[in-house]
N, C-alpha and C positions, 0 to 999 in steps of 0.2 A: 600169520602174516609178518614180514619182514616190516620192520618201520624203518630203519636204514638201510642203503643199498648202493654203498659208494655214493660214486658222484652219478649215477643213473637218478633221472627223476622220477618219483613215484607220483601216481596221482590216485586220490581215494575218489572214485568215479562211479555213481549212478546214473545209468544210461537212460533213465526214464527223467531225468534232470535235465532241462534247457540248456541252463548255466553250466553245468557238468558238461555236456557234449560238446558245447560254445570252448568250452577252455580246450577239452581234449582236440578237438580240430584245429585250435591255435596251435598248440604244440606240436601237431604233426604237421602243419603247414611250416612250421619253423624248423622242422627237421629234427626235433629235440628227440632224444633217446628215452623212451618211456617205460615203465612198468606201470601197467592199468592195474589196479587194486578195485575189483568190485566190492566195496567194503559191506555192503547189504548181505551178499552171500559169502564173503570170506569176512567173519566179523572179526573187528579187530578186539584184543585183550583189554583188560582194566590196565595193564602195565604199559601196553602200547598207548592207548588214549593217554595216561598220565604224561608219558613221554613226549606226545604229539603235543599236548597243553602247555608243557614247557617250552619247546621249540615255537609254538605260536606266540608264547607269553600273554595268554587268555586263561580266564577261569573256564571252568567245564560249562555254565550258562552260557557263556559268549560262543559256546562251539554249538549248541544247540538250537534247532530248528522252534523257536519258540510260539510259533503259529501253526505248529503241525498239530492236529487234533489228539493224538495220542499224548503230547507234552501236556493238556489241558486233562486229558482222563487220568494222568498219572498225578496229577495235582503238583506238578514238579515248579510252579511258580511259588509255592510256599516252602517249600525245600529250601534249606540253607546250608547243610552239611555237604560239602564239596565231594567228601567221599562217596555220598549217597547218589550225587548228582553223576559222577563218574560210572559208577554201578549203573545207572541208567542208560547211559549211553551204550556202556558195553553190551547192556540187556536188551537194548532197543536201536541198534546203529541205524535205524530209521530216522534217528532224532538227531544224527551227526549233521551238521552244516555242510553242504557241497559248493562244489569240488573242493579238495585239500592236496596242495602242491608239496611236496617234501623232496629236498635235494641237502645230501648231508647233515649238517644239524640245523638247517633252516627249515621254516614252513612257513605257508601262507593259507589262509582261505581264499579261494578265487573267485569272489564276488566282491564287486562287479568283475568283468573279464580284466580291466585297466590294470587289477590286482596280480593278472597272472603276467600280464606284458611287463609290470614294475620287477616281479620276482625272476624275469629271465634276464633283465638289467643288462 
């Protein structure tokens, strides 16, 4: 899965997530040229996740869905090693917060939807 795609907007999308569907609908309504990546099926690599974290300016934990049952099962709250947290995200993409918008070298977690609007700026 490409993390950079020139000036086309990329959305890491999970169709089962209402916030992700809401963001995609907004992008479509605005006529944004979008590359939809279903990241649960097209699992990002460890390197892609690390690059995304740099673009977002956040830690691996800040990209995690900490209320997800899997997060608790894997005892990730106790993990302090950033590399291991990134490995967990790569191995279990369900833990990745969504939706994520990427354009060029910029990215944003689109929660709440107002962040999507700001990102489109």
